[in-house]
C-alpha positions as CSV (number, residue, x, y, z in Angstrom):
1,M,-14.5,34.1,-23.4
2,T,-17.0,32.7,-20.9
3,D,-16.6,29.1,-22.3
4,H,-12.9,29.3,-21.8
5,S,-13.1,30.4,-18.2
6,N,-15.9,27.8,-17.6
7,S,-13.7,24.9,-18.8
8,H,-10.9,26.3,-16.7
9,M,-13.1,26.3,-13.6
10,I,-14.2,22.8,-14.2
11,G,-10.6,21.6,-14.5
12,L,-9.8,23.4,-11.2
13,G,-12.8,21.8,-9.5
14,T,-11.8,18.3,-10.8
15,L,-8.2,18.9,-9.5
16,L,-9.6,19.9,-6.1
17,I,-11.8,16.8,-5.9
18,I,-8.9,14.5,-6.8
19,L,-6.7,16.2,-4.2
20,T,-9.4,15.8,-1.5
21,V,-10.0,12.2,-2.3
22,F,-6.2,11.6,-2.2
23,V,-5.9,13.2,1.2
24,V,-8.9,11.3,2.6
25,M,-7.5,8.0,1.3
26,T,-4.1,8.7,2.7
27,L,-5.6,9.6,6.2
28,T,-7.8,6.5,6.1
29,L,-4.9,4.2,5.1
30,G,-2.8,5.7,7.9
31,L,-5.5,5.1,10.5
32,L,-6.1,1.5,9.3
33,L,-2.4,0.8,9.5
34,R,-2.2,2.3,13.0
35,L,-5.2,0.1,14.1
36,L,-3.6,-3.0,12.6
37,K,-0.4,-2.3,14.4
38,D,-2.3,-1.8,17.7
39,A,-4.2,-5.1,17.1
40,D,-0.8,-6.9,16.6
41,G,0.5,-5.3,19.8
42,L,-2.5,-6.8,21.7
C-alpha cells in the first residue's frame, strides 16, 4: 500500500518539476525575444 502511494507521489513530483521547468523556460524565452526586439529597435 505504502509503496504504491510512494511511487504515485514521485510521479506527481516529477510532473511538477517538468511543469516548473517548462514555465521558466517559456518565460526566459519570452524575455530574451523581447530584449532582442528592443535591441533591433535601437
